[in-house]
C-alpha positions in Angstrom: -86.3 22.6 19.9 -85.6 24.5 23.2 -82.1 26.0 23.7 -81.3 24.1 26.9 -78.1 25.8 28.2 -79.0 26.1 31.8 -76.1 23.7 32.6 -73.7 25.4 30.3 -70.9 27.7 31.3 -71.9 31.1 32.4 -71.4 33.9 29.8 -68.7 35.8 31.5 -67.1 38.8 30.0 -63.6 38.1 28.9 -62.7 36.1 25.8 -63.9 37.8 22.6 -65.4 36.3 19.5 -63.1 37.4 16.7 -62.2 34.3 14.7 -63.9 33.4 11.4 -64.0 30.2 9.4 -60.6 30.7 7.9 -58.9 31.2 11.3 -60.9 28.3 12.8 -59.7 26.0 10.0 -56.1 27.2 10.1 -55.8 27.1 13.9 -57.2 23.5 13.9 -55.1 22.3 10.9 -52.0 24.2 12.1 -52.1 22.2 15.4 -51.8 18.9 13.6 -49.7 19.8 10.5 -46.3 19.7 12.2 -44.4 17.5 14.6 -46.3 14.3 13.6 -46.0 14.8 9.9 -42.4 15.8 9.9 -41.1 13.3 12.5 -42.8 10.0 13.5 -45.4 10.2 10.7 -42.6 10.4 8.2 -40.7 7.6 10.0 -43.6 5.4 8.9 -42.7 6.0 5.2 -39.5 4.2 6.0 -41.4 1.3 7.6 -44.2 0.8 5.0 -42.9 2.4 1.8 -45.7 3.1 -0.6 -48.2 1.2 1.6 -48.0 4.2 4.0 -51.1 5.6 2.2 -53.1 2.6 3.6 -52.1 3.6 7.2 -52.9 7.2 6.4 -56.4 6.3 5.0 -57.0 4.2 8.2 -56.0 7.1 10.4 -58.4 9.3 8.4 -61.2 6.8 8.7 -60.9 6.6 12.5 -60.9 10.5 12.7 -63.9 11.3 10.6 -66.7 10.1 12.9 -65.3 11.6 16.1 -65.0 14.9 14.2 -68.7 14.8 13.5 -69.4 14.3 17.2 -67.2 17.2 18.1 -69.1 19.3 15.4 -72.3 18.5 17.2 -71.0 19.4 20.6 -69.0 22.4 19.5 -72.0 23.9 17.8 -74.3 23.3 20.7 -71.9 24.4 23.5 -69.5 26.9 21.8 -67.6 27.9 24.9 -63.9 27.8 26.0 -62.9 24.4 27.3 -64.0 22.0 24.6 -64.0 18.4 25.8 -63.7 19.6 29.4 -67.1 21.3 29.1 -68.7 18.5 27.1 -67.6 15.8 29.6 -68.5 17.8 32.6 -72.1 18.2 31.3 -72.4 14.8 29.7 -70.6 12.5 32.1 -70.0 14.5 35.3 -67.3 16.8 36.7 -64.6 14.2 37.5 -64.7 13.0 33.8 -64.6 16.6 32.7 -61.5 17.1 34.8 -59.8 14.0 33.3 -60.7 15.2 29.7 -59.4 18.7 30.2 -56.3 17.6 32.1 -55.3 15.1 29.4 -56.0 17.7 26.6 -53.6 20.0 28.3 -50.7 17.5 28.6 -51.4 16.4 25.0 -51.1 19.9 23.6 -48.1 20.7 25.8 -46.4 17.5 24.5 -47.2 18.6 20.9 -45.7 22.0 21.5 -42.6 20.5 23.1 -42.1 18.0 20.3 -42.7 20.7 17.7 -40.1 23.0 19.2 -37.6 20.1 19.0 -38.6 19.4 15.4 -38.1 23.1 14.6 -34.6 23.0 16.0 -33.7 20.0 13.9 -34.9 21.6 10.6 -33.5 25.0 11.4 -30.1 23.5 12.0 -30.3 21.7 8.7 -31.5 24.9 6.9 -28.6 26.9 8.3 -26.2 24.1 7.6 -27.2 24.1 3.9 -26.4 27.8 3.9 -23.0 27.3 5.5 -24.0 28.7 8.9 -23.1 26.8 12.1 -25.2 27.5 15.2 -23.4 27.4 18.6 -26.6 26.5 20.4 -27.9 23.0 21.3 -31.2 21.7 19.9 -32.7 22.0 23.4 -31.7 25.7 23.6 -33.1 26.4 20.1 -36.4 24.7 21.1 -36.7 26.7 24.3 -36.1 29.9 22.4 -38.9 29.0 19.9 -41.2 28.2 22.8 -40.4 31.5 24.5 -41.2 33.5 21.4 -44.6 31.8 21.0 -45.4 32.2 24.7 -44.9 36.0 24.2 -47.1 35.8 21.1 -49.9 34.0 23.1 -49.8 36.7 25.7 -50.4 39.3 23.1 -54.0 38.1 22.3 -55.9 35.7 20.1 -56.5 38.3 17.3 -52.8 38.5 16.6 -52.5 34.7 17.0 -55.2 34.1 14.4 -53.8 36.5 11.9 -50.3 35.0 12.1 -51.7 31.5 11.9 -53.1 32.3 8.5 -49.7 33.6 7.5 -47.8 30.6 8.8 -50.0 28.1 7.0 -50.2 29.9 3.7 -46.4 30.3 3.8 -46.1 26.6 4.5 -48.4 25.6 1.6 -46.7 28.1 -0.8 -43.2 26.9 0.0 -44.3 23.3 -0.1 -45.7 23.7 -3.6 -42.5 25.3 -4.8 -40.4 22.7 -3.1 -42.3 19.8 -4.7 -42.0 21.5 -8.2 -38.3 22.1 -7.8 -37.7 18.5 -6.6 -39.6 16.9 -9.5 -36.4 16.4 -11.6 -34.9 14.4 -8.7 -37.9 12.1 -8.2 -38.0 8.4 -9.1 -41.2 6.7 -10.1 -40.3 3.2 -11.0 -38.4 1.5 -8.1 -40.1 -1.1 -5.8 -39.9 -1.4 -2.0 -40.0 -4.5 0.2 -41.8 -4.0 3.5 -40.3 -5.7 6.5 -42.3 -8.7 7.7 -42.8 -7.2 11.2 -44.9 -4.3 9.7 -47.1 -6.7 7.8 -48.5 -8.3 10.9 -51.8 -6.9 12.4 -49.9 -5.5 15.4 -47.1 -4.0 13.3 -49.5 -2.3 10.9 -51.6 -1.1 13.8 -48.5 0.5 15.4 -47.9 2.3 12.1 -51.5 3.6 12.1 -51.1 4.8 15.6 -48.0 6.9 14.6 -49.8 8.3 11.5 -52.9 9.0 13.6 -50.8 11.4 15.7 -50.7 13.5 12.6 -54.5 13.8 12.8 -54.8 14.2 16.6 -56.0 17.7 17.5 -58.6 18.0 14.7 -61.0 19.3 17.3 -58.7 22.1 18.6 -61.0 24.8 17.5 -63.5 23.6 20.1 -61.1 24.7 22.8 -61.4 28.2 21.5 -65.2 28.1 21.0 -65.7 31.2 23.0 -63.6 33.2 20.6 -65.2 32.1 17.3 -67.8 34.2 15.5 -71.0 32.4 14.8 -69.7 29.1 16.2 -73.0 27.3 15.6 -72.0 27.5 11.9 -68.3 27.9 11.7 -67.3 25.2 14.2 -69.1 22.3 12.4 -67.9 23.5 9.0 -64.3 23.6 10.2 -64.6 20.1 11.7 -66.1 18.7 8.5 -63.1 19.8 6.5 -60.1 19.5 9.0 -59.5 15.7 8.8 -59.5 15.7 5.0 -57.2 18.7 4.8 -54.8 17.0 7.2 -55.0 13.8 5.1 -54.2 15.8 1.9 -51.2 17.5 3.4 -49.8 14.3 4.9 -50.4 12.3 1.8 -48.7 14.9 -0.4 -45.6 15.0 1.7 -45.5 11.2 1.9 -45.8 10.9 -1.8 -43.0 13.4 -2.4 -40.7 11.6 0.1 -41.4 8.2 -1.5 -40.5 9.6 -5.0 -37.4 11.4 -3.8 -35.6 8.8 -1.8 -34.2 5.7 -3.7 -36.2 2.7 -2.6 -33.0 1.0 -1.2 -32.5 3.8 1.2 -36.1 4.3 2.4 -35.6 2.0 5.5 -33.2 4.6 6.8 -36.1 7.0 7.4 -37.6 4.8 10.0 -35.2 6.0 12.7 -34.4 9.5 11.4 -34.9 12.5 13.8 -35.6 14.8 10.8 -36.9 12.3 8.1 -37.5 14.9 5.3 -34.0 16.4 5.7 -32.5 12.9 5.9 -34.5 12.0 2.8 -33.0 14.9 0.8 -29.6 13.8 1.9 -30.2 10.2 0.8 -31.5 11.4 -2.5 -28.4 13.6 -3.0 -30.5 16.7 -3.3 -29.0 19.9 -2.0 -29.2 23.6 -2.8 -32.5 25.3 -3.3 -34.8 22.3 -2.8 -33.3 21.5 0.6 -33.4 25.2 1.7 -37.1 25.4 0.6 -38.0 22.2 2.4 -36.4 23.2 5.7 -37.7 26.8 5.5 -41.2 25.6 4.8 -41.2 23.1 7.7 -39.4 25.3 10.2 -41.1 28.6 9.6 -44.4 27.4 8.2 -45.4 23.9 9.5 -43.6 24.1 12.8 -44.5 27.7 13.5 -48.2 27.1 12.8 -48.3 24.1 15.2 -46.4 26.0 17.9 -48.7 29.0 17.5 -51.9 26.9 18.0 -50.6 24.4 20.5 -49.2 27.1 22.8 -52.5 29.1 22.8 -55.2 26.4 22.9 -54.3 24.5 26.2 -54.2 27.7 28.2 -57.9 28.2 27.3 -58.7 24.8 29.0 -56.7 25.7 32.1 -58.4 29.1 32.3 -61.9 27.5 31.9 -61.2 24.8 34.4 -60.0 27.3 37.0 -63.1 29.5 36.3 -65.3 26.5 37.1 -63.5 25.8 40.3 -61.8 22.6 39.1 -58.3 24.1 39.5 -56.8 26.9 41.5 -58.4 30.3 40.8 -55.0 31.7 39.9 -55.2 30.1 36.5 -58.5 31.9 35.8 -57.1 35.4 35.8 -57.1 37.4 32.5 -54.8 40.3 31.5 -56.9 43.4 32.1 -56.3 44.9 28.6 -55.5 41.9 26.3 -57.9 39.5 27.9 -55.5 36.6 27.7 -55.1 34.0 30.5 -51.5 35.0 31.5 -50.9 32.7 34.5 -52.2 29.7 32.5 -49.9 30.5 29.5 -46.8 31.0 31.7 -47.3 27.8 33.8 -47.9 25.7 30.7 -44.9 27.3 29.0 -42.7 26.1 31.9 -44.1 22.6 31.5 -43.4 22.7 27.8 -39.7 23.6 28.5 -39.5 20.8 31.0 -40.6 18.3 28.3 -38.1 19.7 25.8 -35.4 18.7 28.3 -36.2 15.0 27.6 -34.9 15.6 24.0 -36.9 12.6 22.8 -39.6 13.1 20.3 -40.7 9.4 20.4 -41.3 9.6 24.1 -43.1 12.9 23.8 -45.2 11.4 20.9 -46.3 8.4 23.1 -47.2 10.6 26.0 -49.2 12.9 23.8 -50.9 9.9 22.1 -51.9 8.3 25.4 -53.4 11.6 26.6 -55.1 12.4 23.3 -56.6 8.9 22.8 -57.9 9.0 26.4 -59.6 12.4 26.1 -61.1 11.5 22.7 -62.6 8.4 24.3 -64.1 10.6 27.0 -65.2 13.1 24.4 -67.0 10.5 22.3 -68.7 9.2 25.4 -69.6 12.7 26.3 -71.6 13.1 23.1 -73.6 10.1 24.2 -74.1 11.5 27.7 -75.2 14.8 26.4 -77.8 13.2 24.2 -79.2 11.4 27.3 -78.8 14.2 29.9 -79.7 17.1 27.7 -82.1 15.8 25.0 -83.7 19.3 24.5 -80.3 21.0 23.9 -80.4 23.1 20.7 -78.2 21.2 18.3 -77.5 23.2 15.1 -75.8 20.1 13.8 -76.6 16.5 14.8 -74.1 13.7 14.1 -75.8 10.6 12.5 -75.6 7.0 13.8 -74.3 7.7 17.2 -75.4 4.3 18.6 -73.0 2.5 16.3 -70.4 5.2 15.5 -69.6 6.1 19.1 -68.9 2.6 20.5 -66.9 1.6 17.4 -64.8 4.7 17.7 -64.2 4.1 21.4 -63.1 0.5 20.7 -60.7 1.6 18.0 -59.1 4.3 20.1 -58.6 1.9 23.0 -57.0 -0.6 20.6 -54.6 2.1 19.4 -53.6 2.8 23.0 -52.1 -0.8 23.2 -49.4 0.3 20.8 -47.8 3.0 23.0 -44.5 3.2 24.9 -45.0 1.7 28.3 -43.1 4.4 30.1 -45.2 7.1 28.5 -48.4 5.3 29.4 -47.3 5.1 33.1 -46.4 8.8 33.0 -49.9 9.5 31.5 -51.6 7.5 34.3 -49.6 9.4 36.9 -50.6 12.7 35.2 -54.3 11.6 35.5 -53.9 10.8 39.2 -52.3 14.2 39.8 -55.2 15.9 38.0 -57.8 14.1 40.1 -56.0 14.9 43.3 -55.9 18.6 42.3 -59.6 18.5 41.4 -60.5 16.9 44.8 -58.6 19.6 46.7 -60.0 22.4 44.6 -63.5 21.0 44.9 -63.4 21.6 48.6 -61.9 25.1 48.4 -63.6 26.5 45.4 -67.4 25.7 45.2 -68.7 25.0 41.7 -70.1 28.3 40.2 -73.8 28.7 39.6 -74.7 27.8 36.1 -76.5 30.6 34.2 -78.5 30.6 31.0 -76.0 30.9 28.2 -77.8 31.1 24.8 -76.2 30.5 21.5 -74.8 33.6 19.9 -77.1 35.4 17.6 -77.2 34.0 14.0 -75.6 36.1 11.2 -77.7 38.3 9.1 -78.7 37.3 5.5 -75.8 39.1 3.8 -73.2 37.8 6.2 -74.6 34.3 6.0 -74.4 34.4 2.2 -70.8 35.5 2.5 -70.1 32.7 5.0 -71.7 30.2 2.6 -69.5 31.3 -0.3 -66.4 31.0 1.8 -67.4 27.5 2.9 -68.1 26.4 -0.6 -64.6 27.6 -1.7 -62.9 25.7 1.2 -64.9 22.6 0.5 -64.1 22.5 -3.2 -60.4 23.3 -2.6 -60.1 20.5 0.1 -62.0 18.0 -2.0 -59.8 18.6 -5.1 -56.6 18.5 -3.1 -57.5 15.3 -1.3 -58.6 13.5 -4.5 -55.3 14.5 -6.3 -53.2 13.4 -3.4 -55.0 10.0 -3.1 -54.6 9.4 -6.8 -50.9 10.1 -6.7 -50.3 7.8 -3.7 -52.4 5.0 -5.1 -50.5 5.3 -8.4 -47.2 4.8 -6.5 -48.6 1.9 -4.5 -50.0 0.0 -7.5 -47.3 0.7 -10.1 
């Protein structure tokens, strides 16, 4: 099969391929293990009780097939920009602009919500230690964002190394927290789900909130130009990411269900920091509370902030490089090779969203943008199959004629559950993006497309090492997901 990349992005010097499979997985998973899991995703525990696992399984189910489509596109077109590039090639430049523009506001919203969640859990942590902070939640969130903007300016190699540390710290502390909380857990009480959540619309709304915990499973595609051997590592990371996200969400949901007395679970539905509130309702303080808040704030929140601050700037950089946005955003730091203007401008937008001080609003805005760019991304896979049939595809997703339209229909259905104000703000954001694109289209002509072959495949020894690493990750994720599913089904059926 011919490697048909004549319409792909030109291979400019700039971003460096320095991320392996481990970093590709942790950056992707780190983007989504955070604000959704520890805020609105945990609110659903208060809505559905043990039946939350059904909503989580539904969210996993509607994430798996799109991840396969992104695995195909990421392996075939492993360049910065992700869905923006795929849509530009598969559907045309206006749709590419819409996809990239919505990815940006989605990730900016995630970073803003995560910064607020960090401030909630940090305040709880310090309160448990008898320390009162004189700063507001907004001020703490802005300080956290500023720190990660500085980190993003330092380069992707440091970002990748710290991402591993944040996630492994989170998993380690989470394991110790669950073990230390076992004596306080209850395993026999029942829970009555409110009737409004048992209707199709009510349950679908819960699925939409849980799905936000999965949104971003394709984040590694945005950094495709910085991943080593992306034709291998990108598909592998995308195969595993949804199941790893499911396992972590399910584990924390199970722990929350077992900790909080069933009569108090309903209180979690409106809590700003549901896990900290759950510990309070369970009467658990001391070491377990400190471990919980430390793991969430400095592990889960930091890992999401790290990834969601870095990734959208790559989209802005790529779009400017292609003439879809002002050339100012396409400038790189001469030594660190980071898109400095893009990072700083998006940082200012993140701080502006923090000023709303409303995670539910931020979640709805992010969900609208995310669902829209996933719909465009799914359609892009179909368009690429039609427009570029000879494109070299190291991985090819099965059943696209059925899987793609079904996925689009489900995501459009989920959009009906969102806050109306956030939807209107999302539509206004789309209109602004198209106006910018129309203006830049006249001022900056589209660059000539050059042959951009796939990176050279690894040697035999390196490939064998990569295969061993992938087998380890696959076994670990499969075991964790199976155990978590069994624990949650046991609670549901007992």
